[in-house]
C-alpha positions in Angstrom: 0.0 0.0 0.0 1.4 3.3 -1.0 0.5 6.4 1.0 1.4 10.0 0.4 3.1 10.2 3.7 5.8 8.0 2.5 6.2 8.6 -1.3 4.5 11.8 -2.1 6.7 14.8 -2.9 4.3 16.9 -1.0 5.0 15.1 2.3 8.3 14.7 4.2 10.0 11.4 4.1 9.8 9.4 7.3 13.0 7.9 8.8 13.4 4.1 8.7 16.0 2.0 10.4 16.9 0.3 7.1 17.3 3.5 5.2 20.4 5.7 5.2 19.3 9.2 5.6 21.6 11.9 4.2 22.5 14.7 6.5 20.4 17.9 6.0 21.8 20.5 3.6 23.5 23.4 5.2 21.7 26.7 5.0 23.5 29.1 2.6 25.1 32.1 4.1 23.4 35.4 3.5 24.8 37.2 0.6 28.0 35.8 -1.0 30.4 34.4 1.6 28.7 36.4 4.3 29.1 39.7 2.4 26.2 41.9 1.5 25.0 41.5 -2.1 24.1 44.6 -4.1 21.2 44.5 -6.5 23.3 45.4 -9.6 26.1 42.8 -9.0 24.1 39.8 -7.5 24.8 36.4 -9.1 21.3 35.1 -10.0 22.6 31.5 -10.0 23.3 31.6 -6.3 21.1 29.2 -4.2 19.4 32.0 -2.3 17.8 33.3 -5.5 16.3 30.0 -6.6 12.7 29.1 -6.2 12.1 25.4 -6.2 8.6 24.2 -7.4 6.3 22.6 -5.0 7.1 19.2 -6.4 9.2 17.8 -9.2 8.1 14.2 -9.5 6.3 12.9 -12.5 4.0 10.0 -12.9 6.3 7.5 -14.7 3.4 5.1 -15.5 2.4 7.4 -18.3 5.8 8.8 -19.4 4.5 10.0 -22.8 2.3 12.7 -21.3 5.2 14.1 -19.2 7.6 14.8 -22.0 8.2 18.5 -22.6 6.1 19.8 -25.6 6.3 23.5 -25.0 7.5 24.4 -28.5 5.1 22.0 -30.1 2.2 23.5 -28.1 3.3 27.0 -29.1 3.4 26.1 -32.7 -0.1 24.5 -32.6 -1.5 27.3 -30.6 -0.2 30.0 -32.9 -1.4 28.1 -36.0 -4.9 27.8 -34.5 -4.9 31.5 -33.6 -3.7 32.5 -37.1 -6.4 30.3 -38.8 -9.3 31.6 -36.7 -8.1 35.2 -36.9 -7.6 35.1 -40.7 -11.0 33.5 -41.4 -13.2 35.8 -39.3 -14.3 38.0 -42.2 -17.5 35.9 -42.5 -18.6 37.1 -39.1 -20.4 40.3 -38.6 -18.3 43.3 -37.6 -18.4 44.3 -34.0 -19.7 42.2 -31.2 -19.0 38.7 -32.7 -15.3 39.6 -33.3 -14.9 41.2 -29.9 -16.4 38.1 -28.3 -14.2 35.7 -30.2 -11.1 37.9 -29.5 -11.9 37.8 -25.8 -12.3 34.0 -25.9 -9.0 33.7 -27.8 -7.2 35.8 -25.2 -8.6 33.7 -22.3 -7.6 30.4 -24.0 -4.1 31.7 -24.7 -3.7 32.7 -21.1 -4.9 29.3 -19.9 -2.5 27.6 -22.4 0.4 29.6 -20.9 -0.8 28.5 -17.5 -0.9 24.9 -18.5 2.6 24.9 -19.8 4.5 27.4 -17.7 3.0 27.5 -14.2 4.6 25.6 -11.4 3.2 22.2 -10.4 1.0 21.8 -7.4 0.6 19.0 -4.9 -1.5 16.8 -7.1 -0.3 14.7 -10.1 -3.7 13.2 -11.2 -5.1 13.3 -13.8 -2.1 15.4 -14.8 -0.3 18.3 -13.2 -1.2 20.4 -16.3 -4.9 20.1 -15.3 -4.2 21.7 -11.9 -2.1 24.4 -13.6 -5.2 25.3 -15.7 -7.3 25.4 -12.5 -4.7 27.8 -11.1 -5.0 29.9 -14.3 -8.8 30.0 -14.0 -8.5 31.1 -10.4 -6.1 33.9 -11.5 -8.5 35.1 -14.2 -11.3 35.2 -11.7 -9.1 37.2 -9.3 -8.2 39.7 -12.0 -11.9 40.1 -12.9 -12.7 40.8 -9.2 -9.9 43.3 -9.0 -11.3 45.1 -12.1 -14.9 45.0 -10.6 -13.5 46.4 -7.3 -13.0 49.7 -9.1 -16.5 49.8 -10.6 -19.7 50.9 -9.1 -22.6 48.5 -8.7 -24.7 49.9 -11.6 -21.7 49.6 -13.9 -21.1 46.0 -12.8 -24.7 45.1 -13.4 -24.5 46.5 -16.9 -21.3 44.7 -17.6 -22.9 41.4 -16.6 -25.5 41.9 -19.4 -22.6 41.7 -21.9 -22.0 38.1 -20.7 -25.7 37.3 -20.5 -28.3 39.6 -22.0 -31.0 38.2 -19.8 -29.4 39.7 -16.7 -29.8 43.2 -15.3 -33.3 42.6 -14.1 -34.1 43.0 -10.3 -35.0 39.8 -8.6 -37.7 39.5 -5.9 -36.5 38.7 -2.5 -37.8 35.3 -1.2 -38.2 34.2 2.4 -38.4 30.6 3.4 -39.8 31.3 6.9 -43.4 32.4 6.0 -45.1 29.2 7.1 -43.1 27.2 9.6 -45.8 24.8 10.7 -44.5 21.2 10.9 -46.7 19.6 8.4 -46.1 17.0 5.7 -47.0 19.5 2.9 -44.6 22.2 4.3 -41.7 19.7 4.6 -42.4 18.3 1.2 -42.4 21.8 -0.4 -39.0 22.5 1.3 -37.5 19.5 -0.4 -36.2 20.6 -3.8 -33.1 20.4 -6.0 -31.2 22.6 -3.5 -31.3 19.7 -1.0 -29.2 17.7 -3.4 -27.0 20.7 -3.9 -26.5 20.8 -0.1 -25.5 17.2 0.1 -23.1 17.4 -2.9 -21.6 20.6 -1.4 -20.9 19.0 1.9 -19.5 15.9 0.2 -17.0 18.2 -1.5 -16.2 20.0 1.7 -15.5 16.6 3.4 -13.1 15.7 0.5 -11.4 19.1 1.0 -11.1 19.2 4.8 -10.9 15.5 5.4 -12.0 15.9 9.0 -15.4 14.9 10.4 -15.5 17.3 13.3 -14.3 20.2 11.3 -17.2 19.7 8.9 -19.7 19.6 11.8 -18.4 22.8 13.3 -18.5 24.5 9.9 -22.0 23.2 9.2 -23.4 24.6 12.5 -21.4 27.9 12.1 -23.0 28.5 8.7 -26.5 28.1 10.1 -25.7 30.5 12.9 -24.3 32.9 10.2 -27.6 32.6 8.3 -29.5 33.5 11.5 -27.2 36.5 12.0 -27.5 37.9 8.4 -31.2 37.2 7.6 -32.0 40.9 8.3 -29.8 41.7 5.2 -30.8 38.8 2.9 -34.3 37.5 3.3 -33.5 34.2 1.7 -31.4 33.4 4.8 -34.6 33.3 6.8 -35.7 29.7 7.2 -37.9 27.7 9.5 -36.1 26.2 12.5 -36.7 22.7 11.2 -35.3 23.7 7.8 -32.2 25.0 9.5 -31.4 22.2 11.9 -33.3 19.1 10.6 -33.4 19.4 6.9 -30.1 21.2 6.4 -27.8 20.1 9.2 -29.1 16.6 10.2 -30.1 15.4 6.8 -28.4 17.1 3.8 -25.2 18.3 5.4 -24.8 15.1 7.5 -25.4 12.8 4.5 -22.9 14.6 2.3 -20.3 14.8 5.1 -20.8 11.1 6.0 -20.4 9.9 2.3 -17.5 12.2 1.8 -15.6 11.0 4.9 -16.3 7.3 4.0 -14.8 8.1 0.6 -11.8 9.6 2.3 -11.4 6.5 4.5 -11.6 4.3 1.5 -9.0 6.3 -0.4 -6.8 6.3 2.7 -6.6 2.5 3.0 -6.8 1.7 -0.7 -3.8 -0.1 -2.1 -2.1 2.0 -4.8 -0.2 0.2 -7.5 0.5 2.0 -10.8 1.6 0.3 -14.0 1.9 1.8 -17.4 -0.3 0.8 -20.3 2.5 -1.2 -21.8 2.8 -3.3 -18.7 -1.0 -3.8 -18.5 -2.4 -6.8 -20.4 -5.9 -7.2 -21.7 -8.4 -4.7 -22.9 -10.4 -4.6 -19.7 -7.2 -4.0 -17.6 -6.1 -1.2 -20.0 -9.5 0.4 -19.7 -9.4 0.2 -15.9 -5.9 1.7 -16.0 -7.1 4.7 -18.1 -10.1 5.3 -15.7 -7.8 5.1 -12.7 -5.8 8.0 -14.1 -8.7 10.2 -12.9 -8.4 8.9 -9.3 -5.9 10.1 -6.7 -2.3 8.9 -7.0 -2.1 8.5 -3.2 -3.9 9.9 -0.2 -3.1 11.8 3.0 -5.4 11.9 6.0 -5.6 15.3 7.6 -5.2 15.7 11.4 -5.6 19.4 12.0 -4.9 19.1 15.8 -6.5 22.5 16.6 -5.8 22.1 20.3 -2.2 20.9 20.0 -0.6 24.4 20.0 -1.6 28.1 19.7 -0.3 28.0 16.1 -2.6 25.1 15.1 -5.5 26.7 17.0 -5.1 30.0 15.1 -4.8 28.2 11.8 -8.0 26.2 12.3 -10.0 29.3 13.4 -8.8 31.3 10.4 -9.5 28.4 8.1 -13.0 28.2 9.5 -13.5 32.0 9.0 -12.2 31.7 5.4 -14.6 28.8 4.6 -17.5 30.7 6.1 -16.6 33.7 3.9 -16.4 31.5 0.8 -19.8 30.1 1.7 -21.5 33.5 2.3 -19.9 35.4 -0.6 -22.0 33.9 -3.4 -25.2 34.7 -1.6 -24.3 38.4 -1.5 -22.9 38.4 -5.0 -26.0 36.9 -6.6 -28.1 39.3 -4.7 -26.1 42.4 -5.7 -25.7 41.3 -9.3 -29.3 40.0 -9.7 -28.3 36.4 -10.4 -30.7 33.5 -9.9 -29.4 30.8 -7.6 -29.3 28.3 -10.4 -27.7 30.6 -12.9 -24.6 29.1 -14.7 -22.4 31.8 -13.3 -23.2 30.9 -9.7 -22.7 27.2 -10.4 -19.4 27.8 -12.2 -18.2 29.9 -9.3 -19.0 27.1 -6.8 -17.4 24.4 -9.0 -14.4 26.6 -9.5 -13.9 27.3 -5.8 -14.2 23.5 -5.1 -11.5 22.6 -7.6 -9.2 25.4 -6.4 -9.8 24.5 -2.7 -8.7 20.9 -3.2 -5.0 21.7 -3.8 -5.1 24.9 -1.7 -6.1 23.1 1.5 -3.6 20.4 0.8 -0.9 23.0 0.5 -2.1 24.7 3.7 -2.0 21.4 5.6 1.6 20.8 4.5 2.6 24.3 5.4 1.1 24.2 8.9 2.0 20.7 9.9 5.6 20.7 8.6 6.8 24.3 8.3 10.4 23.2 8.6 10.2 20.9 5.5 12.2 21.9 2.5 9.0 21.5 0.5 7.0 23.9 2.6 9.2 26.9 3.3 6.4 29.1 2.0 2.6 28.9 1.4 1.7 27.2 -1.8 0.5 29.1 -4.9 -3.0 27.6 -4.9 -3.6 28.4 -1.2 -2.2 32.0 -1.6 -4.3 32.8 -4.7 -7.5 31.3 -3.3 -7.1 33.3 -0.1 -6.6 36.4 -2.2 -9.7 35.6 -4.2 -12.0 35.2 -1.2 -10.7 38.4 0.4 -11.2 40.3 -2.8 -14.7 39.1 -3.0 -15.3 40.4 0.5 -13.9 43.8 -0.6 -16.2 43.9 -3.6 -19.2 43.0 -1.5 -18.3 45.6 1.2 -18.0 48.3 -1.4 -21.2 47.5 -3.3 -23.2 47.1 -0.1 -22.9 50.7 0.9 -26.3 52.2 1.3 -28.1 48.8 0.6 -28.0 47.1 3.9 -28.6 50.0 6.3 -30.4 48.0 8.9 -28.0 47.5 11.8 -27.3 44.1 13.4 -30.0 43.1 15.9 -28.9 43.5 19.5 -29.1 39.7 20.2 -26.8 39.1 17.2 -24.2 41.6 18.4 -24.3 40.0 21.9 -24.0 36.5 20.5 -21.0 37.3 18.3 -19.4 39.2 21.1 -19.7 36.3 23.5 -18.4 34.0 20.8 -15.4 36.2 20.1 -14.6 36.4 23.8 -14.7 32.6 24.1 -12.5 32.2 21.0 -9.9 34.4 22.7 -10.4 33.1 26.2 -9.8 29.4 25.3 -6.3 29.9 23.9 -5.4 32.2 26.8 -6.3 29.4 29.3 -5.2 26.5 27.2 -1.8 27.9 26.0 -1.2 31.2 27.8 -1.5 30.0 31.4 0.9 27.0 31.0 3.4 29.2 29.2 3.3 31.8 32.0 3.8 29.1 34.6 6.8 27.6 32.7 8.3 31.1 32.4 7.8 31.8 36.2 9.3 28.4 37.2 12.3 29.1 34.9 12.7 32.6 36.2 12.6 31.3 39.8 15.2 28.7 39.1 17.5 31.3 37.7 17.0 33.6 40.6 17.7 30.8 43.1 20.8 29.8 41.2 22.1 33.4 41.4 21.4 33.7 45.1 23.2 30.4 45.8 
């Protein structure tokens, strides 16, 4: 059985009695031989200027797909661009050509991303796929930065360029008008969004890989809906819709199936052979399908109570996940998007794909900060964090004057008490023992001096 903790380049190698471990490399001296390096005479080949990719291992079972084809791809891409650009006279002048030109620019950028971006922590189905995911995330971040400098009316008019059916105000809908516990009310509450809830929490379980983390996030999201229903009426739901239909049925079902999938992938034996070493049509077909499954698997143990560093990381990760969950509700309300609009679905699917490698990089960065592979935060994690925070900035700017009703008093008291508890726990759990150790050490030093 092959696990990522032993063979994956994204995880540190574990020591073994039968393996000779080479001594760690000495850290290079600052500058050149200890001397300060000036910007105009620095040697760019020195080790302190190099940036090693997150991983450098290829899947040798499909060697053909890992051969460098950068020049070939450049030739094919330019040939396709030349053919399409030279044969566009048949289209009408104006919007058609602008639309195709924009598509060509996007495809060209994603092609550059696929070929030139650094590899991430995943190798299946191919590192190039995850480079394209990173490129899509970067395009979305650039679009958000552009929208950050526009007013809300301009942003709404720009959305009509992508979909002419947009730009129409949507009626606000509340789900808490009739909360009687009857069969008809419960049946009316069961719709396609219940399946979306379950699928979403299946994906969150695959991302976080921690049962209790998912439970905490599920309850925290329902509390956030209670807190913000004075701004978005569709957050208002019946109590049984919040806690029974959502938490205990849809969220639990998705989380349970997701964690069972994680447990299966954790203990699954991994043995990879190339197509040439595989005999029989059925075996070859099975090998091709297995290319779209994980190469190996790592179980996450966040250990939020192990240290103040881990506690802070878990709390911040929870806050970022809540923001990522709440942002699309505000964006679709501000931009007048239906919940089932393709833009909303694409945003959710894109964040899911980006979060898979991002949380993997964060886990590696937090749990082994001294590893040579994790000296800095990974590119997927950094960019996804920037994207979610930029969404928050856009929502904050566009919400001025729209959500003037203040937070209810009970909501302010609830979040104040929650914030105090979040600060009080680490103070007692980590601060008090640290203070005691410091005082004991100080007393021993004072006694040694007096003796």
